[in-house]
mmCIF file of the N, C-alpha and C atoms, coordinates in Angstrom:
data_MODEL
# 
_entry.id   MODEL 
# 
loop_
_atom_site.group_PDB 
_atom_site.id 
_atom_site.type_symbol 
_atom_site.label_atom_id 
_atom_site.label_alt_id 
_atom_site.label_comp_id 
_atom_site.label_asym_id 
_atom_site.label_entity_id 
_atom_site.label_seq_id 
_atom_site.pdbx_PDB_ins_code 
_atom_site.Cartn_x 
_atom_site.Cartn_y 
_atom_site.Cartn_z 
_atom_site.occupancy 
_atom_site.B_iso_or_equiv 
_atom_site.pdbx_formal_charge 
_atom_site.auth_seq_id 
_atom_site.auth_comp_id 
_atom_site.auth_asym_id 
_atom_site.auth_atom_id 
_atom_site.pdbx_PDB_model_num 
ATOM 1   N N  . THR A 1 1  ? 98.722  -52.047 171.293 1.00 0.00 ? 1  THR A N  1 
ATOM 2   C CA . THR A 1 1  ? 99.570  -51.459 170.150 1.00 0.00 ? 1  THR A CA 1 
ATOM 3   C C  . THR A 1 1  ? 100.561 -50.481 170.552 1.00 0.00 ? 1  THR A C  1 
ATOM 4   N N  . ILE A 1 2  ? 101.660 -50.483 169.994 1.00 0.00 ? 2  ILE A N  1 
ATOM 5   C CA . ILE A 1 2  ? 102.546 -49.401 170.209 1.00 0.00 ? 2  ILE A CA 1 
ATOM 6   C C  . ILE A 1 2  ? 102.716 -48.537 169.087 1.00 0.00 ? 2  ILE A C  1 
ATOM 7   N N  . ALA A 1 3  ? 102.502 -47.135 169.355 1.00 0.00 ? 3  ALA A N  1 
ATOM 8   C CA . ALA A 1 3  ? 102.546 -46.111 168.541 1.00 0.00 ? 3  ALA A CA 1 
ATOM 9   C C  . ALA A 1 3  ? 103.676 -45.237 168.679 1.00 0.00 ? 3  ALA A C  1 
ATOM 10  N N  . GLN A 1 4  ? 104.166 -44.590 167.571 1.00 0.00 ? 4  GLN A N  1 
ATOM 11  C CA . GLN A 1 4  ? 105.171 -43.727 167.346 1.00 0.00 ? 4  GLN A CA 1 
ATOM 12  C C  . GLN A 1 4  ? 104.939 -42.601 166.480 1.00 0.00 ? 4  GLN A C  1 
ATOM 13  N N  . GLY A 1 5  ? 105.472 -41.153 167.008 1.00 0.00 ? 5  GLY A N  1 
ATOM 14  C CA . GLY A 1 5  ? 105.493 -39.983 165.925 1.00 0.00 ? 5  GLY A CA 1 
ATOM 15  C C  . GLY A 1 5  ? 104.723 -39.015 166.464 1.00 0.00 ? 5  GLY A C  1 
ATOM 16  N N  . ASN A 1 6  ? 104.991 -37.829 166.030 1.00 0.00 ? 6  ASN A N  1 
ATOM 17  C CA . ASN A 1 6  ? 104.219 -36.701 166.208 1.00 0.00 ? 6  ASN A CA 1 
ATOM 18  C C  . ASN A 1 6  ? 102.543 -36.858 165.910 1.00 0.00 ? 6  ASN A C  1 
ATOM 19  N N  . TYR A 1 7  ? 102.220 -37.392 164.789 1.00 0.00 ? 7  TYR A N  1 
ATOM 20  C CA . TYR A 1 7  ? 101.133 -37.940 164.542 1.00 0.00 ? 7  TYR A CA 1 
ATOM 21  C C  . TYR A 1 7  ? 101.234 -39.382 164.713 1.00 0.00 ? 7  TYR A C  1 
ATOM 22  N N  . ALA A 1 8  ? 100.601 -40.022 165.758 1.00 0.00 ? 8  ALA A N  1 
ATOM 23  C CA . ALA A 1 8  ? 100.960 -41.363 166.137 1.00 0.00 ? 8  ALA A CA 1 
ATOM 24  C C  . ALA A 1 8  ? 100.523 -42.094 164.972 1.00 0.00 ? 8  ALA A C  1 
ATOM 25  N N  . VAL A 1 9  ? 101.601 -43.119 164.711 1.00 0.00 ? 9  VAL A N  1 
ATOM 26  C CA . VAL A 1 9  ? 101.134 -44.048 163.799 1.00 0.00 ? 9  VAL A CA 1 
ATOM 27  C C  . VAL A 1 9  ? 101.615 -45.535 164.443 1.00 0.00 ? 9  VAL A C  1 
ATOM 28  N N  . SER A 1 10 ? 100.586 -46.374 164.378 1.00 0.00 ? 10 SER A N  1 
ATOM 29  C CA . SER A 1 10 ? 100.742 -47.890 164.994 1.00 0.00 ? 10 SER A CA 1 
ATOM 30  C C  . SER A 1 10 ? 101.778 -48.493 164.188 1.00 0.00 ? 10 SER A C  1 
ATOM 31  N N  . ARG A 1 11 ? 102.775 -49.037 165.227 1.00 0.00 ? 11 ARG A N  1 
ATOM 32  C CA . ARG A 1 11 ? 104.211 -49.601 164.916 1.00 0.00 ? 11 ARG A CA 1 
ATOM 33  C C  . ARG A 1 11 ? 104.147 -50.939 165.128 1.00 0.00 ? 11 ARG A C  1 
ATOM 34  N N  . SER A 1 12 ? 103.669 -51.305 166.021 1.00 0.00 ? 12 SER A N  1 
ATOM 35  C CA . SER A 1 12 ? 103.812 -52.962 166.120 1.00 0.00 ? 12 SER A CA 1 
ATOM 36  C C  . SER A 1 12 ? 102.729 -53.474 167.560 1.00 0.00 ? 12 SER A C  1 
ATOM 37  N N  . THR A 1 13 ? 102.338 -54.655 167.526 1.00 0.00 ? 13 THR A N  1 
ATOM 38  C CA . THR A 1 13 ? 101.696 -55.066 168.725 1.00 0.00 ? 13 THR A CA 1 
ATOM 39  C C  . THR A 1 13 ? 102.508 -55.278 169.593 1.00 0.00 ? 13 THR A C  1 
ATOM 40  N N  . ASN A 1 14 ? 101.947 -54.893 171.082 1.00 0.00 ? 14 ASN A N  1 
ATOM 41  C CA . ASN A 1 14 ? 102.595 -54.972 172.334 1.00 0.00 ? 14 ASN A CA 1 
ATOM 42  C C  . ASN A 1 14 ? 102.751 -56.395 172.822 1.00 0.00 ? 14 ASN A C  1 
ATOM 43  N N  . LYS A 1 15 ? 103.421 -57.091 172.177 1.00 0.00 ? 15 LYS A N  1 
ATOM 44  C CA . LYS A 1 15 ? 103.654 -58.732 172.477 1.00 0.00 ? 15 LYS A CA 1 
ATOM 45  C C  . LYS A 1 15 ? 103.871 -58.762 173.783 1.00 0.00 ? 15 LYS A C  1 
ATOM 46  N N  . ILE A 1 16 ? 104.796 -58.192 174.318 1.00 0.00 ? 16 ILE A N  1 
ATOM 47  C CA . ILE A 1 16 ? 105.412 -58.261 175.892 1.00 0.00 ? 16 ILE A CA 1 
ATOM 48  C C  . ILE A 1 16 ? 104.199 -58.108 176.800 1.00 0.00 ? 16 ILE A C  1 
ATOM 49  N N  . GLY A 1 17 ? 103.393 -57.085 176.533 1.00 0.00 ? 17 GLY A N  1 
ATOM 50  C CA . GLY A 1 17 ? 102.285 -56.932 177.483 1.00 0.00 ? 17 GLY A CA 1 
ATOM 51  C C  . GLY A 1 17 ? 101.214 -58.245 177.361 1.00 0.00 ? 17 GLY A C  1 
ATOM 52  N N  . LEU A 1 18 ? 101.090 -58.715 175.915 1.00 0.00 ? 18 LEU A N  1 
ATOM 53  C CA . LEU A 1 18 ? 100.227 -59.665 175.976 1.00 0.00 ? 18 LEU A CA 1 
ATOM 54  C C  . LEU A 1 18 ? 100.698 -61.207 176.725 1.00 0.00 ? 18 LEU A C  1 
ATOM 55  N N  . LYS A 1 19 ? 101.960 -61.038 176.510 1.00 0.00 ? 19 LYS A N  1 
ATOM 56  C CA . LYS A 1 19 ? 102.784 -62.316 177.297 1.00 0.00 ? 19 LYS A CA 1 
ATOM 57  C C  . LYS A 1 19 ? 102.635 -62.278 178.834 1.00 0.00 ? 19 LYS A C  1 
ATOM 58  N N  . ARG A 1 20 ? 102.896 -61.237 179.318 1.00 0.00 ? 20 ARG A N  1 
ATOM 59  C CA . ARG A 1 20 ? 102.780 -60.763 180.642 1.00 0.00 ? 20 ARG A CA 1 
ATOM 60  C C  . ARG A 1 20 ? 101.299 -61.023 181.204 1.00 0.00 ? 20 ARG A C  1 
ATOM 61  N N  . ALA A 1 21 ? 100.163 -60.744 180.319 1.00 0.00 ? 21 ALA A N  1 
ATOM 62  C CA . ALA A 1 21 ? 98.927  -61.052 180.729 1.00 0.00 ? 21 ALA A CA 1 
ATOM 63  C C  . ALA A 1 21 ? 98.601  -62.565 180.708 1.00 0.00 ? 21 ALA A C  1 
ATOM 64  N N  . GLY A 1 22 ? 99.527  -63.351 180.108 1.00 0.00 ? 22 GLY A N  1 
ATOM 65  C CA . GLY A 1 22 ? 99.477  -64.831 180.329 1.00 0.00 ? 22 GLY A CA 1 
ATOM 66  C C  . GLY A 1 22 ? 98.701  -65.326 178.992 1.00 0.00 ? 22 GLY A C  1 
ATOM 67  N N  . LEU A 1 23 ? 98.883  -64.709 177.849 1.00 0.00 ? 23 LEU A N  1 
ATOM 68  C CA . LEU A 1 23 ? 98.421  -65.162 176.732 1.00 0.00 ? 23 LEU A CA 1 
ATOM 69  C C  . LEU A 1 23 ? 99.395  -66.212 176.083 1.00 0.00 ? 23 LEU A C  1 
ATOM 70  N N  . SER A 1 24 ? 99.271  -67.277 175.474 1.00 0.00 ? 24 SER A N  1 
ATOM 71  C CA . SER A 1 24 ? 99.834  -68.233 174.810 1.00 0.00 ? 24 SER A CA 1 
ATOM 72  C C  . SER A 1 24 ? 100.577 -67.488 173.630 1.00 0.00 ? 24 SER A C  1 
ATOM 73  N N  . SER A 1 25 ? 101.439 -68.014 173.143 1.00 0.00 ? 25 SER A N  1 
ATOM 74  C CA . SER A 1 25 ? 102.335 -67.773 171.990 1.00 0.00 ? 25 SER A CA 1 
ATOM 75  C C  . SER A 1 25 ? 101.536 -67.723 170.828 1.00 0.00 ? 25 SER A C  1 
ATOM 76  N N  . ALA A 1 26 ? 100.670 -68.559 170.577 1.00 0.00 ? 26 ALA A N  1 
ATOM 77  C CA . ALA A 1 26 ? 99.772  -69.005 169.516 1.00 0.00 ? 26 ALA A CA 1 
ATOM 78  C C  . ALA A 1 26 ? 98.735  -67.813 169.596 1.00 0.00 ? 26 ALA A C  1 
ATOM 79  N N  . ALA A 1 27 ? 98.224  -67.402 170.639 1.00 0.00 ? 27 ALA A N  1 
ATOM 80  C CA . ALA A 1 27 ? 97.216  -66.586 170.625 1.00 0.00 ? 27 ALA A CA 1 
ATOM 81  C C  . ALA A 1 27 ? 97.776  -65.196 170.411 1.00 0.00 ? 27 ALA A C  1 
ATOM 82  N N  . ILE A 1 28 ? 98.955  -64.729 171.083 1.00 0.00 ? 28 ILE A N  1 
ATOM 83  C CA . ILE A 1 28 ? 99.553  -63.525 170.528 1.00 0.00 ? 28 ILE A CA 1 
ATOM 84  C C  . ILE A 1 28 ? 99.846  -63.673 169.047 1.00 0.00 ? 28 ILE A C  1 
ATOM 85  N N  . GLU A 1 29 ? 100.318 -64.653 168.398 1.00 0.00 ? 29 GLU A N  1 
ATOM 86  C CA . GLU A 1 29 ? 100.649 -64.286 167.035 1.00 0.00 ? 29 GLU A CA 1 
ATOM 87  C C  . GLU A 1 29 ? 99.281  -64.146 166.174 1.00 0.00 ? 29 GLU A C  1 
ATOM 88  N N  . ASN A 1 30 ? 98.042  -64.630 166.665 1.00 0.00 ? 30 ASN A N  1 
ATOM 89  C CA . ASN A 1 30 ? 96.961  -64.667 166.094 1.00 0.00 ? 30 ASN A CA 1 
ATOM 90  C C  . ASN A 1 30 ? 96.366  -63.184 166.203 1.00 0.00 ? 30 ASN A C  1 
ATOM 91  N N  . ILE A 1 31 ? 96.239  -62.538 167.410 1.00 0.00 ? 31 ILE A N  1 
ATOM 92  C CA . ILE A 1 31 ? 96.397  -61.229 167.629 1.00 0.00 ? 31 ILE A CA 1 
ATOM 93  C C  . ILE A 1 31 ? 96.858  -60.475 166.859 1.00 0.00 ? 31 ILE A C  1 
ATOM 94  N N  . HIS A 1 32 ? 98.307  -60.515 166.926 1.00 0.00 ? 32 HIS A N  1 
ATOM 95  C CA . HIS A 1 32 ? 99.302  -59.748 165.840 1.00 0.00 ? 32 HIS A CA 1 
ATOM 96  C C  . HIS A 1 32 ? 98.857  -59.719 164.465 1.00 0.00 ? 32 HIS A C  1 
ATOM 97  N N  . ASN A 1 33 ? 98.512  -60.989 164.060 1.00 0.00 ? 33 ASN A N  1 
ATOM 98  C CA . ASN A 1 33 ? 98.148  -60.929 162.559 1.00 0.00 ? 33 ASN A CA 1 
ATOM 99  C C  . ASN A 1 33 ? 96.895  -60.247 162.142 1.00 0.00 ? 33 ASN A C  1 
ATOM 100 N N  . ALA A 1 34 ? 95.881  -60.590 163.288 1.00 0.00 ? 34 ALA A N  1 
ATOM 101 C CA . ALA A 1 34 ? 94.584  -59.556 163.031 1.00 0.00 ? 34 ALA A CA 1 
ATOM 102 C C  . ALA A 1 34 ? 95.039  -58.156 163.203 1.00 0.00 ? 34 ALA A C  1 
ATOM 103 N N  . ILE A 1 35 ? 95.733  -57.588 164.038 1.00 0.00 ? 35 ILE A N  1 
ATOM 104 C CA . ILE A 1 35 ? 95.961  -56.285 163.837 1.00 0.00 ? 35 ILE A CA 1 
ATOM 105 C C  . ILE A 1 35 ? 96.637  -55.612 162.938 1.00 0.00 ? 35 ILE A C  1 
ATOM 106 N N  . ARG A 1 36 ? 97.669  -56.628 162.159 1.00 0.00 ? 36 ARG A N  1 
ATOM 107 C CA . ARG A 1 36 ? 98.024  -56.094 160.973 1.00 0.00 ? 36 ARG A CA 1 
ATOM 108 C C  . ARG A 1 36 ? 97.197  -55.918 159.761 1.00 0.00 ? 36 ARG A C  1 
ATOM 109 N N  . ILE A 1 37 ? 96.370  -57.079 159.858 1.00 0.00 ? 37 ILE A N  1 
ATOM 110 C CA . ILE A 1 37 ? 95.512  -57.065 158.578 1.00 0.00 ? 37 ILE A CA 1 
ATOM 111 C C  . ILE A 1 37 ? 94.469  -55.627 158.898 1.00 0.00 ? 37 ILE A C  1 
ATOM 112 N N  . LEU A 1 38 ? 94.122  -55.511 160.061 1.00 0.00 ? 38 LEU A N  1 
ATOM 113 C CA . LEU A 1 38 ? 93.091  -54.222 160.093 1.00 0.00 ? 38 LEU A CA 1 
ATOM 114 C C  . LEU A 1 38 ? 93.694  -52.905 159.963 1.00 0.00 ? 38 LEU A C  1 
ATOM 115 N N  . ILE A 1 39 ? 94.963  -52.808 160.607 1.00 0.00 ? 39 ILE A N  1 
ATOM 116 C CA . ILE A 1 39 ? 95.758  -51.581 160.445 1.00 0.00 ? 39 ILE A CA 1 
ATOM 117 C C  . ILE A 1 39 ? 96.518  -51.466 158.983 1.00 0.00 ? 39 ILE A C  1 
ATOM 118 N N  . LYS A 1 40 ? 97.226  -52.458 158.517 1.00 0.00 ? 40 LYS A N  1 
ATOM 119 C CA . LYS A 1 40 ? 98.006  -52.236 157.435 1.00 0.00 ? 40 LYS A CA 1 
ATOM 120 C C  . LYS A 1 40 ? 97.608  -53.129 156.425 1.00 0.00 ? 40 LYS A C  1 
ATOM 121 N N  . GLY A 1 41 ? 96.763  -53.994 156.560 1.00 0.00 ? 41 GLY A N  1 
ATOM 122 C CA . GLY A 1 41 ? 96.625  -54.866 155.335 1.00 0.00 ? 41 GLY A CA 1 
ATOM 123 C C  . GLY A 1 41 ? 95.256  -54.722 154.659 1.00 0.00 ? 41 GLY A C  1 
ATOM 124 N N  . SER A 1 42 ? 94.736  -53.663 154.773 1.00 0.00 ? 42 SER A N  1 
ATOM 125 C CA . SER A 1 42 ? 93.359  -53.568 154.321 1.00 0.00 ? 42 SER A CA 1 
ATOM 126 C C  . SER A 1 42 ? 92.971  -51.984 153.809 1.00 0.00 ? 42 SER A C  1 
ATOM 127 N N  . ALA A 1 43 ? 92.251  -51.534 152.664 1.00 0.00 ? 43 ALA A N  1 
ATOM 128 C CA . ALA A 1 43 ? 91.842  -50.392 152.460 1.00 0.00 ? 43 ALA A CA 1 
ATOM 129 C C  . ALA A 1 43 ? 91.119  -49.790 153.570 1.00 0.00 ? 43 ALA A C  1 
ATOM 130 N N  . THR A 1 44 ? 90.225  -50.393 153.930 1.00 0.00 ? 44 THR A N  1 
ATOM 131 C CA . THR A 1 44 ? 89.043  -49.976 154.784 1.00 0.00 ? 44 THR A CA 1 
ATOM 132 C C  . THR A 1 44 ? 88.994  -50.682 156.032 1.00 0.00 ? 44 THR A C  1 
ATOM 133 N N  . ILE A 1 45 ? 88.482  -50.293 157.180 1.00 0.00 ? 45 ILE A N  1 
ATOM 134 C CA . ILE A 1 45 ? 88.193  -50.854 158.366 1.00 0.00 ? 45 ILE A CA 1 
ATOM 135 C C  . ILE A 1 45 ? 87.173  -52.310 158.272 1.00 0.00 ? 45 ILE A C  1 
ATOM 136 N N  . LYS A 1 46 ? 86.120  -51.993 157.429 1.00 0.00 ? 46 LYS A N  1 
ATOM 137 C CA . LYS A 1 46 ? 85.013  -53.017 157.053 1.00 0.00 ? 46 LYS A CA 1 
ATOM 138 C C  . LYS A 1 46 ? 85.668  -54.119 156.440 1.00 0.00 ? 46 LYS A C  1 
ATOM 139 N N  . GLU A 1 47 ? 86.555  -53.897 155.426 1.00 0.00 ? 47 GLU A N  1 
ATOM 140 C CA . GLU A 1 47 ? 87.332  -54.696 154.664 1.00 0.00 ? 47 GLU A CA 1 
ATOM 141 C C  . GLU A 1 47 ? 88.293  -55.699 155.538 1.00 0.00 ? 47 GLU A C  1 
ATOM 142 N N  . GLY A 1 48 ? 89.003  -54.993 156.551 1.00 0.00 ? 48 GLY A N  1 
ATOM 143 C CA . GLY A 1 48 ? 89.970  -55.479 157.244 1.00 0.00 ? 48 GLY A CA 1 
ATOM 144 C C  . GLY A 1 48 ? 89.216  -56.528 158.393 1.00 0.00 ? 48 GLY A C  1 
ATOM 145 N N  . LEU A 1 49 ? 87.944  -56.166 158.940 1.00 0.00 ? 49 LEU A N  1 
ATOM 146 C CA . LEU A 1 49 ? 87.206  -57.085 159.586 1.00 0.00 ? 49 LEU A CA 1 
ATOM 147 C C  . LEU A 1 49 ? 86.614  -58.372 158.833 1.00 0.00 ? 49 LEU A C  1 
ATOM 148 N N  . SER A 1 50 ? 86.377  -58.223 157.560 1.00 0.00 ? 50 SER A N  1 
ATOM 149 C CA . SER A 1 50 ? 85.976  -59.429 156.804 1.00 0.00 ? 50 SER A CA 1 
ATOM 150 C C  . SER A 1 50 ? 87.221  -60.284 156.686 1.00 0.00 ? 50 SER A C  1 
ATOM 151 N N  . ARG A 1 51 ? 88.469  -59.485 156.424 1.00 0.00 ? 51 ARG A N  1 
ATOM 152 C CA . ARG A 1 51 ? 89.617  -60.443 156.346 1.00 0.00 ? 51 ARG A CA 1 
ATOM 153 C C  . ARG A 1 51 ? 89.915  -61.222 157.545 1.00 0.00 ? 51 ARG A C  1 
ATOM 154 N N  . ILE A 1 52 ? 89.818  -60.367 158.706 1.00 0.00 ? 52 ILE A N  1 
ATOM 155 C CA . ILE A 1 52 ? 90.171  -61.117 160.100 1.00 0.00 ? 52 ILE A CA 1 
ATOM 156 C C  . ILE A 1 52 ? 89.122  -62.253 160.275 1.00 0.00 ? 52 ILE A C  1 
ATOM 157 N N  . GLU A 1 53 ? 87.946  -62.088 159.798 1.00 0.00 ? 53 GLU A N  1 
ATOM 158 C CA . GLU A 1 53 ? 87.087  -63.279 160.125 1.00 0.00 ? 53 GLU A CA 1 
ATOM 159 C C  . GLU A 1 53 ? 87.164  -64.322 159.327 1.00 0.00 ? 53 GLU A C  1 
ATOM 160 N N  . GLU A 1 54 ? 87.842  -64.280 158.138 1.00 0.00 ? 54 GLU A N  1 
ATOM 161 C CA . GLU A 1 54 ? 88.176  -65.159 157.160 1.00 0.00 ? 54 GLU A CA 1 
ATOM 162 C C  . GLU A 1 54 ? 89.508  -66.046 157.421 1.00 0.00 ? 54 GLU A C  1 
ATOM 163 N N  . GLU A 1 55 ? 90.639  -65.144 157.690 1.00 0.00 ? 55 GLU A N  1 
ATOM 164 C CA . GLU A 1 55 ? 91.792  -65.522 157.598 1.00 0.00 ? 55 GLU A CA 1 
ATOM 165 C C  . GLU A 1 55 ? 92.521  -65.967 159.171 1.00 0.00 ? 55 GLU A C  1 
ATOM 166 N N  . CYS A 1 56 ? 92.018  -65.219 160.312 1.00 0.00 ? 56 CYS A N  1 
ATOM 167 C CA . CYS A 1 56 ? 92.410  -65.603 161.510 1.00 0.00 ? 56 CYS A CA 1 
ATOM 168 C C  . CYS A 1 56 ? 91.477  -66.710 162.255 1.00 0.00 ? 56 CYS A C  1 
ATOM 169 N N  . GLN A 1 57 ? 92.387  -67.492 163.345 1.00 0.00 ? 57 GLN A N  1 
ATOM 170 C CA . GLN A 1 57 ? 91.800  -68.399 163.832 1.00 0.00 ? 57 GLN A CA 1 
ATOM 171 C C  . GLN A 1 57 ? 90.729  -67.611 164.924 1.00 0.00 ? 57 GLN A C  1 
ATOM 172 N N  . LYS A 1 58 ? 89.564  -68.310 164.905 1.00 0.00 ? 58 LYS A N  1 
ATOM 173 C CA . LYS A 1 58 ? 88.618  -67.843 165.794 1.00 0.00 ? 58 LYS A CA 1 
ATOM 174 C C  . LYS A 1 58 ? 88.573  -68.068 167.363 1.00 0.00 ? 58 LYS A C  1 
ATOM 175 N N  . ASP A 1 59 ? 89.052  -66.957 167.979 1.00 0.00 ? 59 ASP A N  1 
ATOM 176 C CA . ASP A 1 59 ? 88.962  -67.298 169.559 1.00 0.00 ? 59 ASP A CA 1 
ATOM 177 C C  . ASP A 1 59 ? 88.427  -66.152 170.315 1.00 0.00 ? 59 ASP A C  1 
ATOM 178 N N  . GLU A 1 60 ? 88.323  -66.395 171.613 1.00 0.00 ? 60 GLU A N  1 
ATOM 179 C CA . GLU A 1 60 ? 87.834  -65.199 172.190 1.00 0.00 ? 60 GLU A CA 1 
ATOM 180 C C  . GLU A 1 60 ? 88.470  -63.737 172.024 1.00 0.00 ? 60 GLU A C  1 
ATOM 181 N N  . HIS A 1 61 ? 89.833  -63.757 171.809 1.00 0.00 ? 61 HIS A N  1 
ATOM 182 C CA . HIS A 1 61 ? 90.365  -62.501 171.812 1.00 0.00 ? 61 HIS A CA 1 
ATOM 183 C C  . HIS A 1 61 ? 90.182  -61.750 170.379 1.00 0.00 ? 61 HIS A C  1 
ATOM 184 N N  . ILE A 1 62 ? 90.062  -62.623 169.182 1.00 0.00 ? 62 ILE A N  1 
ATOM 185 C CA . ILE A 1 62 ? 89.701  -62.175 168.052 1.00 0.00 ? 62 ILE A CA 1 
ATOM 186 C C  . ILE A 1 62 ? 88.303  -61.532 168.232 1.00 0.00 ? 62 ILE A C  1 
ATOM 187 N N  . GLN A 1 63 ? 87.453  -62.248 168.440 1.00 0.00 ? 63 GLN A N  1 
ATOM 188 C CA . GLN A 1 63 ? 85.817  -61.898 168.815 1.00 0.00 ? 63 GLN A CA 1 
ATOM 189 C C  . GLN A 1 63 ? 85.744  -60.860 169.384 1.00 0.00 ? 63 GLN A C  1 
ATOM 190 N N  . TYR A 1 64 ? 86.648  -60.533 170.630 1.00 0.00 ? 64 TYR A N  1 
ATOM 191 C CA . TYR A 1 64 ? 86.476  -59.312 171.303 1.00 0.00 ? 64 TYR A CA 1 
ATOM 192 C C  . TYR A 1 64 ? 86.934  -58.208 170.525 1.00 0.00 ? 64 TYR A C  1 
ATOM 193 N N  . LEU A 1 65 ? 88.047  -58.219 169.750 1.00 0.00 ? 65 LEU A N  1 
ATOM 194 C CA . LEU A 1 65 ? 88.609  -57.184 168.827 1.00 0.00 ? 65 LEU A CA 1 
ATOM 195 C C  . LEU A 1 65 ? 87.658  -56.747 167.769 1.00 0.00 ? 65 LEU A C  1 
ATOM 196 N N  . VAL A 1 66 ? 86.989  -57.974 167.217 1.00 0.00 ? 66 VAL A N  1 
ATOM 197 C CA . VAL A 1 66 ? 85.849  -57.546 166.168 1.00 0.00 ? 66 VAL A CA 1 
ATOM 198 C C  . VAL A 1 66 ? 84.732  -56.793 166.751 1.00 0.00 ? 66 VAL A C  1 
ATOM 199 N N  . ASP A 1 67 ? 84.250  -57.384 167.837 1.00 0.00 ? 67 ASP A N  1 
ATOM 200 C CA . ASP A 1 67 ? 83.274  -56.786 168.199 1.00 0.00 ? 67 ASP A CA 1 
ATOM 201 C C  . ASP A 1 67 ? 83.557  -55.326 168.991 1.00 0.00 ? 67 ASP A C  1 
ATOM 202 N N  . PHE A 1 68 ? 84.592  -55.215 169.460 1.00 0.00 ? 68 PHE A N  1 
ATOM 203 C CA . PHE A 1 68 ? 85.064  -53.690 169.816 1.00 0.00 ? 68 PHE A CA 1 
ATOM 204 C C  . PHE A 1 68 ? 85.204  -52.809 168.596 1.00 0.00 ? 68 PHE A C  1 
ATOM 205 N N  . VAL A 1 69 ? 85.583  -53.264 167.695 1.00 0.00 ? 69 VAL A N  1 
ATOM 206 C CA . VAL A 1 69 ? 85.736  -52.214 166.357 1.00 0.00 ? 69 VAL A CA 1 
ATOM 207 C C  . VAL A 1 69 ? 84.326  -52.031 165.933 1.00 0.00 ? 69 VAL A C  1 
ATOM 208 N N  . LYS A 1 70 ? 83.415  -52.969 165.662 1.00 0.00 ? 70 LYS A N  1 
ATOM 209 C CA . LYS A 1 70 ? 82.075  -52.949 165.086 1.00 0.00 ? 70 LYS A CA 1 
ATOM 210 C C  . LYS A 1 70 ? 81.247  -51.966 165.948 1.00 0.00 ? 70 LYS A C  1 
ATOM 211 N N  . SER A 1 71 ? 81.567  -52.225 167.198 1.00 0.00 ? 71 SER A N  1 
ATOM 212 C CA . SER A 1 71 ? 80.427  -51.431 168.187 1.00 0.00 ? 71 SER A CA 1 
ATOM 213 C C  . SER A 1 71 ? 81.083  -49.979 168.548 1.00 0.00 ? 71 SER A C  1 
ATOM 214 N N  . SER A 1 72 ? 82.300  -49.557 167.985 1.00 0.00 ? 72 SER A N  1 
ATOM 215 C CA . SER A 1 72 ? 82.912  -48.297 168.177 1.00 0.00 ? 72 SER A CA 1 
ATOM 216 C C  . SER A 1 72 ? 82.128  -47.126 167.690 1.00 0.00 ? 72 SER A C  1 
ATOM 217 N N  . GLU A 1 73 ? 81.396  -46.097 168.410 1.00 0.00 ? 73 GLU A N  1 
ATOM 218 C CA . GLU A 1 73 ? 80.623  -45.085 167.809 1.00 0.00 ? 73 GLU A CA 1 
ATOM 219 C C  . GLU A 1 73 ? 81.514  -44.056 167.112 1.00 0.00 ? 73 GLU A C  1 
ATOM 220 N N  . ARG A 1 74 ? 82.989  -43.920 167.430 1.00 0.00 ? 74 ARG A N  1 
ATOM 221 C CA . ARG A 1 74 ? 83.769  -43.038 166.841 1.00 0.00 ? 74 ARG A CA 1 
ATOM 222 C C  . ARG A 1 74 ? 84.767  -43.537 165.974 1.00 0.00 ? 74 ARG A C  1 
ATOM 223 N N  . GLY A 1 75 ? 84.774  -44.937 165.746 1.00 0.00 ? 75 GLY A N  1 
ATOM 224 C CA . GLY A 1 75 ? 85.752  -45.627 164.973 1.00 0.00 ? 75 GLY A CA 1 
ATOM 225 C C  . GLY A 1 75 ? 87.083  -45.789 165.614 1.00 0.00 ? 75 GLY A C  1 
ATOM 226 N N  . VAL A 1 76 ? 87.974  -46.172 164.737 1.00 0.00 ? 76 VAL A N  1 
ATOM 227 C CA . VAL A 1 76 ? 89.209  -46.573 165.325 1.00 0.00 ? 76 VAL A CA 1 
ATOM 228 C C  . VAL A 1 76 ? 90.269  -45.839 164.369 1.00 0.00 ? 76 VAL A C  1 
ATOM 229 N N  . ALA A 1 77 ? 91.455  -45.569 165.035 1.00 0.00 ? 77 ALA A N  1 
ATOM 230 C CA . ALA A 1 77 ? 92.459  -44.808 164.165 1.00 0.00 ? 77 ALA A CA 1 
ATOM 231 C C  . ALA A 1 77 ? 93.231  -46.252 163.124 1.00 0.00 ? 77 ALA A C  1 
ATOM 232 N N  . LYS A 1 78 ? 93.523  -45.606 162.113 1.00 0.00 ? 78 LYS A N  1 
ATOM 233 C CA . LYS A 1 78 ? 94.260  -46.781 161.425 1.00 0.00 ? 78 LYS A CA 1 
ATOM 234 C C  . LYS A 1 78 ? 95.713  -46.396 161.004 1.00 0.00 ? 78 LYS A C  1 
# 
């Protein structure tokens, strides 16, 4: 994710970095949608995770994101 500002705010998914890492366009869009739901489209992280599991295509990248957020001991910035 790309952040901007004195109090860093998430601005966009680093699509160029994902493309350079060899991900397909479909996988990149799926990750982008999941991040938008998590960061901007839900009131809480827990609600966002539920929406991701319902609305995004399940693949290894989405599962990694969900597992990472769930196992985070200090939480994630929204």
